N, CA, C and O atoms as a CHARMM CRD file, in Angstrom:
* protein
*
  368
    1    1 MET  N     13.13700  76.91000 130.37500 PROA 1      0.00000
    2    1 MET  CA    13.60500  77.18000 129.03000 PROA 1      0.00000
    3    1 MET  C     13.84000  78.68300 128.88600 PROA 1      0.00000
    4    1 MET  O     12.96800  79.48300 129.22800 PROA 1      0.00000
    5    2 ALA  N     15.00200  79.06500 128.38800 PROA 2      0.00000
    6    2 ALA  CA    15.34600  80.47600 128.22600 PROA 2      0.00000
    7    2 ALA  C     14.58100  81.07800 127.05700 PROA 2      0.00000
    8    2 ALA  O     14.34200  80.41500 126.04800 PROA 2      0.00000
    9    3 SER  N     14.20100  82.34600 127.20700 PROA 3      0.00000
   10    3 SER  CA    13.51100  83.01300 126.11100 PROA 3      0.00000
   11    3 SER  C     14.52700  83.44300 125.05600 PROA 3      0.00000
   12    3 SER  O     15.69100  83.70600 125.35800 PROA 3      0.00000
   13    4 ARG  N     14.05900  83.50700 123.82000 PROA 4      0.00000
   14    4 ARG  CA    14.93000  83.94000 122.73000 PROA 4      0.00000
   15    4 ARG  C     15.08300  85.44800 122.76800 PROA 4      0.00000
   16    4 ARG  O     14.17000  86.18500 123.13900 PROA 4      0.00000
   17    5 ARG  N     16.22700  85.86300 122.38500 PROA 5      0.00000
   18    5 ARG  CA    16.50300  87.29600 122.30900 PROA 5      0.00000
   19    5 ARG  C     15.86200  87.83200 121.03400 PROA 5      0.00000
   20    5 ARG  O     15.77800  87.13000 120.02600 PROA 5      0.00000
   21    6 GLU  N     15.41700  89.06300 121.09000 PROA 6      0.00000
   22    6 GLU  CA    14.83300  89.70600 119.90900 PROA 6      0.00000
   23    6 GLU  C     15.94800  90.30400 119.06100 PROA 6      0.00000
   24    6 GLU  O     16.87500  90.92300 119.58300 PROA 6      0.00000
   25    7 ILE  N     15.85000  90.11600 117.75800 PROA 7      0.00000
   26    7 ILE  CA    16.78100  90.72500 116.81500 PROA 7      0.00000
   27    7 ILE  C     15.95000  91.57500 115.86700 PROA 7      0.00000
   28    7 ILE  O     15.04000  91.07400 115.20800 PROA 7      0.00000
   29    8 ALA  N     16.26600  92.86700 115.80200 PROA 8      0.00000
   30    8 ALA  CA    15.50100  93.79200 114.97100 PROA 8      0.00000
   31    8 ALA  C     16.45700  94.59100 114.08400 PROA 8      0.00000
   32    8 ALA  O     17.65500  94.67300 114.35300 PROA 8      0.00000
   33    9 PHE  N     15.91100  95.16700 113.04000 PROA 9      0.00000
   34    9 PHE  CA    16.67500  96.01900 112.12900 PROA 9      0.00000
   35    9 PHE  C     16.24000  97.46300 112.32700 PROA 9      0.00000
   36    9 PHE  O     15.04400  97.75200 112.36200 PROA 9      0.00000
   37   10 SER  N     17.20300  98.37300 112.45800 PROA 10     0.00000
   38   10 SER  CA    16.87600  99.79500 112.55500 PROA 10     0.00000
   39   10 SER  C     16.39600 100.29300 111.19300 PROA 10     0.00000
   40   10 SER  O     16.61200  99.64800 110.16700 PROA 10     0.00000
   41   11 ARG  N     15.75700 101.42700 111.20700 PROA 11     0.00000
   42   11 ARG  CA    15.30500 102.05100 109.94600 PROA 11     0.00000
   43   11 ARG  C     16.49900 102.34100 109.05000 PROA 11     0.00000
   44   11 ARG  O     16.42700 102.14400 107.83700 PROA 11     0.00000
   45   12 GLU  N     17.60000 102.80900 109.64100 PROA 12     0.00000
   46   12 GLU  CA    18.83700 103.06900 108.88900 PROA 12     0.00000
   47   12 GLU  C     19.31700 101.79900 108.19500 PROA 12     0.00000
   48   12 GLU  O     19.71500 101.84100 107.03100 PROA 12     0.00000
   49   13 CYS  N     19.28200 100.67900 108.89600 PROA 13     0.00000
   50   13 CYS  CA    19.71700  99.41200 108.31900 PROA 13     0.00000
   51   13 CYS  C     18.78900  98.98800 107.18800 PROA 13     0.00000
   52   13 CYS  O     19.24800  98.50800 106.15100 PROA 13     0.00000
   53   14 GLU  N     17.50000  99.16100 107.38400 PROA 14     0.00000
   54   14 GLU  CA    16.54100  98.81900 106.32600 PROA 14     0.00000
   55   14 GLU  C     16.79800  99.63100 105.06000 PROA 14     0.00000
   56   14 GLU  O     16.73900  99.08900 103.95700 PROA 14     0.00000
   57   15 LEU  N     17.08300 100.91800 105.20800 PROA 15     0.00000
   58   15 LEU  CA    17.38400 101.76300 104.04700 PROA 15     0.00000
   59   15 LEU  C     18.68900 101.32800 103.37900 PROA 15     0.00000
   60   15 LEU  O     18.76600 101.25600 102.15200 PROA 15     0.00000
   61   16 ALA  N     19.71300 101.03900 104.18300 PROA 16     0.00000
   62   16 ALA  CA    20.98900 100.59500 103.63000 PROA 16     0.00000
   63   16 ALA  C     20.83100  99.25600 102.90700 PROA 16     0.00000
   64   16 ALA  O     21.40700  99.05600 101.83800 PROA 16     0.00000
   65   17 ALA  N     20.06000  98.35200 103.47900 PROA 17     0.00000
   66   17 ALA  CA    19.81500  97.05200 102.83700 PROA 17     0.00000
   67   17 ALA  C     19.07900  97.23800 101.52000 PROA 17     0.00000
   68   17 ALA  O     19.37700  96.55700 100.53800 PROA 17     0.00000
   69   18 SER  N     18.13300  98.14500 101.49300 PROA 18     0.00000
   70   18 SER  CA    17.39500  98.43000 100.26800 PROA 18     0.00000
   71   18 SER  C     18.33700  98.91800  99.16700 PROA 18     0.00000
   72   18 SER  O     18.20800  98.51000  98.01200 PROA 18     0.00000
   73   19 ARG  N     19.27800  99.78600  99.52000 PROA 19     0.00000
   74   19 ARG  CA    20.24800 100.29300  98.54700 PROA 19     0.00000
   75   19 ARG  C     21.15800  99.17800  98.02400 PROA 19     0.00000
   76   19 ARG  O     21.67800  99.26700  96.91200 PROA 19     0.00000
   77   20 LEU  N     21.34600  98.13000  98.82700 PROA 20     0.00000
   78   20 LEU  CA    22.19300  97.00700  98.41600 PROA 20     0.00000
   79   20 LEU  C     21.41300  95.90100  97.70200 PROA 20     0.00000
   80   20 LEU  O     21.98200  94.85700  97.38300 PROA 20     0.00000
   81   21 GLY  N     20.13400  96.11400  97.45100 PROA 21     0.00000
   82   21 GLY  CA    19.34500  95.11800  96.72800 PROA 21     0.00000
   83   21 GLY  C     18.26100  94.45800  97.54400 PROA 21     0.00000
   84   21 GLY  O     17.55800  93.58300  97.03700 PROA 21     0.00000
   85   22 GLY  N     18.10300  94.85300  98.80000 PROA 22     0.00000
   86   22 GLY  CA    17.03900  94.32500  99.64400 PROA 22     0.00000
   87   22 GLY  C     17.45200  93.11600 100.46300 PROA 22     0.00000
   88   22 GLY  O     18.44500  92.44800 100.17600 PROA 22     0.00000
   89   23 PHE  N     16.65700  92.85600 101.49300 PROA 23     0.00000
   90   23 PHE  CA    16.97500  91.75600 102.40900 PROA 23     0.00000
   91   23 PHE  C     16.90900  90.39400 101.73400 PROA 23     0.00000
   92   23 PHE  O     17.62500  89.47600 102.13500 PROA 23     0.00000
   93   24 GLN  N     16.07600  90.24400 100.73100 PROA 24     0.00000
   94   24 GLN  CA    16.01500  88.94900 100.04900 PROA 24     0.00000
   95   24 GLN  C     17.37800  88.60200  99.45700 PROA 24     0.00000
   96   24 GLN  O     17.78500  87.44100  99.46300 PROA 24     0.00000
   97   25 ARG  N     18.07700  89.60700  98.94800 PROA 25     0.00000
   98   25 ARG  CA    19.42900  89.39800  98.40900 PROA 25     0.00000
   99   25 ARG  C     20.44600  89.18600  99.53000 PROA 25     0.00000
  100   25 ARG  O     21.38400  88.40600  99.36700 PROA 25     0.00000
  101   26 LEU  N     20.27600  89.86600 100.65800 PROA 26     0.00000
  102   26 LEU  CA    21.27700  89.85600 101.72100 PROA 26     0.00000
  103   26 LEU  C     21.10300  88.73700 102.74100 PROA 26     0.00000
  104   26 LEU  O     22.04900  88.41200 103.45900 PROA 26     0.00000
  105   27 ASP  N     19.92600  88.14700 102.82100 PROA 27     0.00000
  106   27 ASP  CA    19.64400  87.13800 103.85200 PROA 27     0.00000
  107   27 ASP  C     20.63900  85.98500 103.86600 PROA 27     0.00000
  108   27 ASP  O     21.05300  85.54500 104.93800 PROA 27     0.00000
  109   28 ALA  N     21.02900  85.48900 102.69400 PROA 28     0.00000
  110   28 ALA  CA    21.95000  84.34800 102.65600 PROA 28     0.00000
  111   28 ALA  C     23.29200  84.70500 103.28400 PROA 28     0.00000
  112   28 ALA  O     23.94600  83.84600 103.87600 PROA 28     0.00000
  113   29 ALA  N     23.70800  85.96400 103.16300 PROA 29     0.00000
  114   29 ALA  CA    24.96700  86.38400 103.76900 PROA 29     0.00000
  115   29 ALA  C     24.83900  86.46400 105.28700 PROA 29     0.00000
  116   29 ALA  O     25.79200  86.15400 106.00200 PROA 29     0.00000
  117   30 LEU  N     23.67500  86.87600 105.79000 PROA 30     0.00000
  118   30 LEU  CA    23.47500  87.03400 107.23100 PROA 30     0.00000
  119   30 LEU  C     23.23000  85.70400 107.94200 PROA 30     0.00000
  120   30 LEU  O     23.49600  85.58700 109.13800 PROA 30     0.00000
  121   31 ASP  N     22.73100  84.70700 107.22600 PROA 31     0.00000
  122   31 ASP  CA    22.41100  83.41300 107.83800 PROA 31     0.00000
  123   31 ASP  C     23.51900  82.84100 108.72500 PROA 31     0.00000
  124   31 ASP  O     23.21700  82.38300 109.82700 PROA 31     0.00000
  125   32 PRO  N     24.79300  82.84600 108.29600 PROA 32     0.00000
  126   32 PRO  CA    25.83500  82.23700 109.13700 PROA 32     0.00000
  127   32 PRO  C     26.04400  82.90700 110.49100 PROA 32     0.00000
  128   32 PRO  O     26.50500  82.24500 111.42200 PROA 32     0.00000
  129   33 VAL  N     25.72400  84.19400 110.64000 PROA 33     0.00000
  130   33 VAL  CA    25.94200  84.86500 111.92300 PROA 33     0.00000
  131   33 VAL  C     24.67100  84.97900 112.75400 PROA 33     0.00000
  132   33 VAL  O     24.73500  85.36100 113.92300 PROA 33     0.00000
  133   34 TRP  N     23.51700  84.65500 112.17500 PROA 34     0.00000
  134   34 TRP  CA    22.24100  84.80400 112.88400 PROA 34     0.00000
  135   34 TRP  C     22.22200  84.00600 114.18500 PROA 34     0.00000
  136   34 TRP  O     21.76700  84.51000 115.21200 PROA 34     0.00000
  137   35 ASP  N     22.70700  82.77300 114.15100 PROA 35     0.00000
  138   35 ASP  CA    22.72700  81.94200 115.35600 PROA 35     0.00000
  139   35 ASP  C     23.60500  82.57700 116.43200 PROA 35     0.00000
  140   35 ASP  O     23.25000  82.56500 117.61000 PROA 35     0.00000
  141   36 GLY  N     24.75300  83.13500 116.02900 PROA 36     0.00000
  142   36 GLY  CA    25.62900  83.80300 116.98400 PROA 36     0.00000
  143   36 GLY  C     24.98500  85.03400 117.60300 PROA 36     0.00000
  144   36 GLY  O     25.19900  85.32200 118.78000 PROA 36     0.00000
  145   37 LEU  N     24.19100  85.76800 116.81100 PROA 37     0.00000
  146   37 LEU  CA    23.48000  86.92900 117.34800 PROA 37     0.00000
  147   37 LEU  C     22.45800  86.49400 118.39000 PROA 37     0.00000
  148   37 LEU  O     22.24200  87.19600 119.37800 PROA 37     0.00000
  149   38 ASN  N     21.83200  85.34800 118.17900 PROA 38     0.00000
  150   38 ASN  CA    20.86800  84.81500 119.14200 PROA 38     0.00000
  151   38 ASN  C     21.54300  84.27400 120.39100 PROA 38     0.00000
  152   38 ASN  O     21.11000  84.56500 121.50600 PROA 38     0.00000
  153   39 ARG  N     22.58500  83.50000 120.21700 PROA 39     0.00000
  154   39 ARG  CA    23.21300  82.79600 121.34000 PROA 39     0.00000
  155   39 ARG  C     24.14500  83.67600 122.16400 PROA 39     0.00000
  156   39 ARG  O     24.05300  83.70700 123.39100 PROA 39     0.00000
  157   40 ASN  N     25.04700  84.39400 121.48400 PROA 40     0.00000
  158   40 ASN  CA    26.05300  85.17300 122.22200 PROA 40     0.00000
  159   40 ASN  C     26.51800  86.37800 121.40200 PROA 40     0.00000
  160   40 ASN  O     27.61800  86.35500 120.84900 PROA 40     0.00000
  161   41 PRO  N     25.70500  87.41800 121.31700 PROA 41     0.00000
  162   41 PRO  CA    26.13100  88.58400 120.55000 PROA 41     0.00000
  163   41 PRO  C     27.33600  89.29000 121.17800 PROA 41     0.00000
  164   41 PRO  O     28.00800  90.07800 120.51200 PROA 41     0.00000
  165   42 TYR  N     27.61100  89.01200 122.45000 PROA 42     0.00000
  166   42 TYR  CA    28.76800  89.60400 123.12400 PROA 42     0.00000
  167   42 TYR  C     30.09100  89.01400 122.62700 PROA 42     0.00000
  168   42 TYR  O     31.15800  89.54500 122.93200 PROA 42     0.00000
  169   43 GLY  N     30.02600  87.93300 121.87300 PROA 43     0.00000
  170   43 GLY  CA    31.22900  87.29700 121.34200 PROA 43     0.00000
  171   43 GLY  C     31.79100  87.97200 120.10400 PROA 43     0.00000
  172   43 GLY  O     32.85700  87.58600 119.62400 PROA 43     0.00000
  173   44 PHE  N     31.09200  88.97500 119.57600 PROA 44     0.00000
  174   44 PHE  CA    31.55900  89.68800 118.38500 PROA 44     0.00000
  175   44 PHE  C     32.42200  90.87600 118.82200 PROA 44     0.00000
  176   44 PHE  O     32.24300  91.42200 119.91000 PROA 44     0.00000
  177   45 ASP  N     33.35400  91.26000 117.95900 PROA 45     0.00000
  178   45 ASP  CA    34.23700  92.38400 118.26000 PROA 45     0.00000
  179   45 ASP  C     33.46600  93.69600 118.33800 PROA 45     0.00000
  180   45 ASP  O     32.39400  93.83900 117.75000 PROA 45     0.00000
  181   46 THR  N     34.03600  94.65900 119.07900 PROA 46     0.00000
  182   46 THR  CA    33.43000  95.96800 119.29900 PROA 46     0.00000
  183   46 THR  C     34.21800  97.04600 118.57100 PROA 46     0.00000
  184   46 THR  O     35.44500  96.98400 118.49100 PROA 46     0.00000
  185   47 ILE  N     33.50000  98.04400 118.03700 PROA 47     0.00000
  186   47 ILE  CA    34.13200  99.22600 117.44900 PROA 47     0.00000
  187   47 ILE  C     33.37600 100.46500 117.91600 PROA 47     0.00000
  188   47 ILE  O     32.23200 100.36800 118.36000 PROA 47     0.00000
  189   48 GLU  N     34.00900 101.62000 117.81900 PROA 48     0.00000
  190   48 GLU  CA    33.35500 102.89000 118.10800 PROA 48     0.00000
  191   48 GLU  C     32.65800 103.37000 116.83600 PROA 48     0.00000
  192   48 GLU  O     33.19900 103.23000 115.74000 PROA 48     0.00000
  193   49 THR  N     31.44500 103.94200 116.98200 PROA 49     0.00000
  194   49 THR  CA    30.68900 104.42400 115.82900 PROA 49     0.00000
  195   49 THR  C     30.07200 105.78100 116.12000 PROA 49     0.00000
  196   49 THR  O     30.09800 106.25400 117.25600 PROA 49     0.00000
  197   50 ASP  N     29.52100 106.40000 115.09600 PROA 50     0.00000
  198   50 ASP  CA    28.78700 107.64800 115.24400 PROA 50     0.00000
  199   50 ASP  C     27.39700 107.42000 115.82200 PROA 50     0.00000
  200   50 ASP  O     26.80000 108.35500 116.35500 PROA 50     0.00000
  201   51 TRP  N     26.85700 106.18300 115.73000 PROA 51     0.00000
  202   51 TRP  CA    25.49300 105.89400 116.14600 PROA 51     0.00000
  203   51 TRP  C     25.36300 105.76800 117.65900 PROA 51     0.00000
  204   51 TRP  O     24.33700 106.12900 118.23400 PROA 51     0.00000
  205   52 SER  N     26.38600 105.26400 118.28400 PROA 52     0.00000
  206   52 SER  CA    26.34100 105.07300 119.73500 PROA 52     0.00000
  207   52 SER  C     27.77800 105.10500 120.24100 PROA 52     0.00000
  208   52 SER  O     28.70700 105.30700 119.45900 PROA 52     0.00000
  209   53 HSD  N     27.96300 104.91000 121.51500 PROA 53     0.00000
  210   53 HSD  CA    29.32300 104.91400 122.05300 PROA 53     0.00000
  211   53 HSD  C     30.13900 103.75900 121.48600 PROA 53     0.00000
  212   53 HSD  O     31.33600 103.90300 121.23800 PROA 53     0.00000
  213   54 SER  N     29.50000 102.63000 121.28400 PROA 54     0.00000
  214   54 SER  CA    30.17800 101.50600 120.65900 PROA 54     0.00000
  215   54 SER  C     29.13700 100.58700 120.03000 PROA 54     0.00000
  216   54 SER  O     27.95900 100.60200 120.38700 PROA 54     0.00000
  217   55 ALA  N     29.60700  99.80600 119.10200 PROA 55     0.00000
  218   55 ALA  CA    28.75400  98.81700 118.45000 PROA 55     0.00000
  219   55 ALA  C     29.59700  97.57900 118.21900 PROA 55     0.00000
  220   55 ALA  O     30.82500  97.62300 118.29600 PROA 55     0.00000
  221   56 ARG  N     28.94500  96.51300 117.94500 PROA 56     0.00000
  222   56 ARG  CA    29.63200  95.27400 117.60000 PROA 56     0.00000
  223   56 ARG  C     29.42400  95.05300 116.11000 PROA 56     0.00000
  224   56 ARG  O     28.54000  95.64900 115.49500 PROA 56     0.00000
  225   57 TYR  N     30.25100  94.18700 115.54400 PROA 57     0.00000
  226   57 TYR  CA    30.14000  93.98700 114.10100 PROA 57     0.00000
  227   57 TYR  C     30.39400  92.53800 113.70800 PROA 57     0.00000
  228   57 TYR  O     31.03000  91.76200 114.42100 PROA 57     0.00000
  229   58 ALA  N     29.86700  92.22200 112.54700 PROA 58     0.00000
  230   58 ALA  CA    30.12100  90.93400 111.90700 PROA 58     0.00000
  231   58 ALA  C     30.41200  91.22000 110.44200 PROA 58     0.00000
  232   58 ALA  O     29.76700  92.07000 109.82700 PROA 58     0.00000
  233   59 VAL  N     31.37400  90.51600 109.89400 PROA 59     0.00000
  234   59 VAL  CA    31.68900  90.61700 108.47300 PROA 59     0.00000
  235   59 VAL  C     31.29100  89.29300 107.84100 PROA 59     0.00000
  236   59 VAL  O     31.69000  88.22300 108.30000 PROA 59     0.00000
  237   60 THR  N     30.49500  89.38400 106.77700 PROA 60     0.00000
  238   60 THR  CA    30.05000  88.16900 106.09900 PROA 60     0.00000
  239   60 THR  C     30.71000  88.05900 104.73400 PROA 60     0.00000
  240   60 THR  O     30.96900  89.06300 104.07000 PROA 60     0.00000
  241   61 LYS  N     30.97500  86.83900 104.33000 PROA 61     0.00000
  242   61 LYS  CA    31.60200  86.55600 103.04000 PROA 61     0.00000
  243   61 LYS  C     30.59500  86.73000 101.90900 PROA 61     0.00000
  244   61 LYS  O     29.38500  86.67600 102.13400 PROA 61     0.00000
  245   62 PRO  N     31.09700  86.93800 100.69500 PROA 62     0.00000
  246   62 PRO  CA    30.19000  86.98000  99.54800 PROA 62     0.00000
  247   62 PRO  C     29.46700  85.63900  99.39000 PROA 62     0.00000
  248   62 PRO  O     30.05200  84.57200  99.57600 PROA 62     0.00000
  249   63 VAL  N     28.18600  85.72400  99.04500 PROA 63     0.00000
  250   63 VAL  CA    27.36300  84.53000  98.81600 PROA 63     0.00000
  251   63 VAL  C     26.56500  84.77700  97.54500 PROA 63     0.00000
  252   63 VAL  O     25.79600  85.73500  97.47400 PROA 63     0.00000
  253   64 GLY  N     26.74100  83.91700  96.53500 PROA 64     0.00000
  254   64 GLY  CA    26.01600  84.10800  95.28100 PROA 64     0.00000
  255   64 GLY  C     26.30300  85.48500  94.70800 PROA 64     0.00000
  256   64 GLY  O     27.46100  85.84900  94.50500 PROA 64     0.00000
  257   65 ASP  N     25.23700  86.25800  94.44500 PROA 65     0.00000
  258   65 ASP  CA    25.41900  87.60900  93.89500 PROA 65     0.00000
  259   65 ASP  C     25.53000  88.66900  94.99000 PROA 65     0.00000
  260   65 ASP  O     25.58300  89.86100  94.68700 PROA 65     0.00000
  261   66 CYS  N     25.56400  88.25600  96.24300 PROA 66     0.00000
  262   66 CYS  CA    25.66600  89.18400  97.36700 PROA 66     0.00000
  263   66 CYS  C     27.13900  89.39000  97.71900 PROA 66     0.00000
  264   66 CYS  O     27.85700  88.41200  97.92700 PROA 66     0.00000
  265   67 PRO  N     27.60900  90.64400  97.79200 PROA 67     0.00000
  266   67 PRO  CA    29.00600  90.89800  98.14100 PROA 67     0.00000
  267   67 PRO  C     29.28000  90.63100  99.62300 PROA 67     0.00000
  268   67 PRO  O     28.35600  90.37800 100.39700 PROA 67     0.00000
  269   68 GLY  N     30.54500  90.69000 100.00700 PROA 68     0.00000
  270   68 GLY  CA    30.88800  90.66300 101.41800 PROA 68     0.00000
  271   68 GLY  C     30.25900  91.87500 102.09200 PROA 68     0.00000
  272   68 GLY  O     30.19300  92.95300 101.50100 PROA 68     0.00000
  273   69 LEU  N     29.79600  91.70100 103.32900 PROA 69     0.00000
  274   69 LEU  CA    29.07300  92.77700 104.01500 PROA 69     0.00000
  275   69 LEU  C     29.61400  92.99600 105.42100 PROA 69     0.00000
  276   69 LEU  O     30.08400  92.06700 106.07800 PROA 69     0.00000
  277   70 LEU  N     29.53600  94.24400 105.86500 PROA 70     0.00000
  278   70 LEU  CA    29.83400  94.61600 107.24000 PROA 70     0.00000
  279   70 LEU  C     28.50700  94.95700 107.90000 PROA 70     0.00000
  280   70 LEU  O     27.80000  95.85800 107.45000 PROA 70     0.00000
  281   71 TRP  N     28.16400  94.23000 108.97700 PROA 71     0.00000
  282   71 TRP  CA    26.92900  94.44200 109.73300 PROA 71     0.00000
  283   71 TRP  C     27.29300  95.03500 111.08000 PROA 71     0.00000
  284   71 TRP  O     28.09600  94.45000 111.80700 PROA 71     0.00000
  285   72 LEU  N     26.72400  96.18100 111.43500 PROA 72     0.00000
  286   72 LEU  CA    26.93100  96.78600 112.74900 PROA 72     0.00000
  287   72 LEU  C     25.68200  96.58200 113.58400 PROA 72     0.00000
  288   72 LEU  O     24.56700  96.73100 113.08300 PROA 72     0.00000
  289   73 PHE  N     25.85900  96.24000 114.86000 PROA 73     0.00000
  290   73 PHE  CA    24.70400  96.03700 115.72400 PROA 73     0.00000
  291   73 PHE  C     25.00800  96.48100 117.13900 PROA 73     0.00000
  292   73 PHE  O     26.16500  96.57600 117.54700 PROA 73     0.00000
  293   74 ALA  N     23.95300  96.74900 117.87400 PROA 74     0.00000
  294   74 ALA  CA    24.04600  97.14500 119.27800 PROA 74     0.00000
  295   74 ALA  C     23.21100  96.18200 120.11200 PROA 74     0.00000
  296   74 ALA  O     22.27400  95.55800 119.61400 PROA 74     0.00000
  297   75 ILE  N     23.56200  96.07200 121.37600 PROA 75     0.00000
  298   75 ILE  CA    22.84000  95.21900 122.32100 PROA 75     0.00000
  299   75 ILE  C     22.25600  96.12700 123.39100 PROA 75     0.00000
  300   75 ILE  O     22.98300  96.89300 124.02300 PROA 75     0.00000
  301   76 ASP  N     20.94100  96.04500 123.59800 PROA 76     0.00000
  302   76 ASP  CA    20.29900  96.92800 124.58500 PROA 76     0.00000
  303   76 ASP  C     20.35900  96.32200 125.99200 PROA 76     0.00000
  304   76 ASP  O     20.91500  95.24100 126.19100 PROA 76     0.00000
  305   77 ASP  N     19.78700  97.02600 126.94600 PROA 77     0.00000
  306   77 ASP  CA    19.82200  96.58900 128.34800 PROA 77     0.00000
  307   77 ASP  C     19.09000  95.26900 128.58800 PROA 77     0.00000
  308   77 ASP  O     19.39100  94.55700 129.54700 PROA 77     0.00000
  309   78 GLN  N     18.13200  94.94200 127.72000 PROA 78     0.00000
  310   78 GLN  CA    17.40300  93.67200 127.84400 PROA 78     0.00000
  311   78 GLN  C     18.08400  92.55300 127.05800 PROA 78     0.00000
  312   78 GLN  O     17.54700  91.45300 126.92700 PROA 78     0.00000
  313   79 LYS  N     19.28700  92.85600 126.53200 PROA 79     0.00000
  314   79 LYS  CA    20.10400  91.90500 125.77900 PROA 79     0.00000
  315   79 LYS  C     19.53700  91.57400 124.40700 PROA 79     0.00000
  316   79 LYS  O     19.88900  90.55300 123.81600 PROA 79     0.00000
  317   80 ASN  N     18.65200  92.44100 123.89600 PROA 80     0.00000
  318   80 ASN  CA    18.16300  92.29700 122.53000 PROA 80     0.00000
  319   80 ASN  C     19.14600  92.95600 121.57700 PROA 80     0.00000
  320   80 ASN  O     19.90200  93.84600 121.96700 PROA 80     0.00000
  321   81 VAL  N     19.13000  92.51700 120.33600 PROA 81     0.00000
  322   81 VAL  CA    20.06700  92.99700 119.32200 PROA 81     0.00000
  323   81 VAL  C     19.32700  93.88300 118.33500 PROA 81     0.00000
  324   81 VAL  O     18.24000  93.53700 117.87200 PROA 81     0.00000
  325   82 GLU  N     19.92400  95.03300 118.01100 PROA 82     0.00000
  326   82 GLU  CA    19.41400  95.86600 116.92400 PROA 82     0.00000
  327   82 GLU  C     20.52600  96.00100 115.90200 PROA 82     0.00000
  328   82 GLU  O     21.59500  96.53600 116.19600 PROA 82     0.00000
  329   83 ILE  N     20.26500  95.51200 114.70500 PROA 83     0.00000
  330   83 ILE  CA    21.22800  95.66900 113.61500 PROA 83     0.00000
  331   83 ILE  C     21.02900  97.08300 113.09500 PROA 83     0.00000
  332   83 ILE  O     19.95800  97.42300 112.59200 PROA 83     0.00000
  333   84 ILE  N     22.07100  97.90900 113.21700 PROA 84     0.00000
  334   84 ILE  CA    21.91600  99.33700 112.96800 PROA 84     0.00000
  335   84 ILE  C     22.42900  99.78500 111.60500 PROA 84     0.00000
  336   84 ILE  O     22.09600 100.88100 111.15400 PROA 84     0.00000
  337   85 HSD  N     23.23400  98.95700 110.94000 PROA 85     0.00000
  338   85 HSD  CA    23.77000  99.37100 109.64800 PROA 85     0.00000
  339   85 HSD  C     24.32300  98.16100 108.91000 PROA 85     0.00000
  340   85 HSD  O     24.76800  97.19100 109.52400 PROA 85     0.00000
  341   86 VAL  N     24.28800  98.23500 107.58600 PROA 86     0.00000
  342   86 VAL  CA    24.94800  97.24400 106.73700 PROA 86     0.00000
  343   86 VAL  C     25.55300  97.98600 105.55700 PROA 86     0.00000
  344   86 VAL  O     24.95500  98.91800 105.01800 PROA 86     0.00000
  345   87 GLU  N     26.73600  97.56400 105.16700 PROA 87     0.00000
  346   87 GLU  CA    27.39100  98.14900 103.98300 PROA 87     0.00000
  347   87 GLU  C     28.26300  97.10700 103.32900 PROA 87     0.00000
  348   87 GLU  O     28.64600  96.11100 103.94400 PROA 87     0.00000
  349   88 GLU  N     28.57100  97.35400 102.06700 PROA 88     0.00000
  350   88 GLU  CA    29.43900  96.44800 101.33100 PROA 88     0.00000
  351   88 GLU  C     30.83800  96.48700 101.93900 PROA 88     0.00000
  352   88 GLU  O     31.34100  97.55100 102.30100 PROA 88     0.00000
  353   89 PHE  N     31.45500  95.31800 102.04400 PROA 89     0.00000
  354   89 PHE  CA    32.78500  95.19100 102.62900 PROA 89     0.00000
  355   89 PHE  C     33.71600  94.70500 101.53300 PROA 89     0.00000
  356   89 PHE  O     33.64600  93.54900 101.11500 PROA 89     0.00000
  357   90 ASP  N     34.58900  95.59200 101.06900 PROA 90     0.00000
  358   90 ASP  CA    35.42600  95.31500  99.89100 PROA 90     0.00000
  359   90 ASP  C     36.64600  94.44900 100.15800 PROA 90     0.00000
  360   90 ASP  O     37.33200  94.06300  99.21200 PROA 90     0.00000
  361   91 ASN  N     36.93700  94.13300 101.40000 PROA 91     0.00000
  362   91 ASN  CA    38.16900  93.40200 101.70800 PROA 91     0.00000
  363   91 ASN  C     38.07200  91.89500 101.53300 PROA 91     0.00000
  364   91 ASN  O     38.94100  91.16300 102.00500 PROA 91     0.00000
  365   92 TYR  N     37.02500  91.41700 100.85900 PROA 92     0.00000
  366   92 TYR  CA    36.93500  89.99500 100.54500 PROA 92     0.00000
  367   92 TYR  C     37.30200  89.76800  99.12300 PROA 92     0.00000
  368   92 TYR  O     37.29000  88.62800  98.65700 PROA 92     0.00000
């Protein structure tokens, strides 16, 4: 049986989530991509960022009172995921 990959939030992401109303508000938006982060985070598109040479991202639709969100994440050498940033995504 394969071990599950670890998914963690950076301090920067925690602060950004707090500014957006906290994880309790944002969790419903992240739920649809959580399985993909566990199974195949390499399937998400890549962009260049200031945080690292590149990061991957997921855009989530508005859910309830939560707006559309852009989630940036990186994959380390052990194939674990660190969600490094979240911000409101106005293109929904």
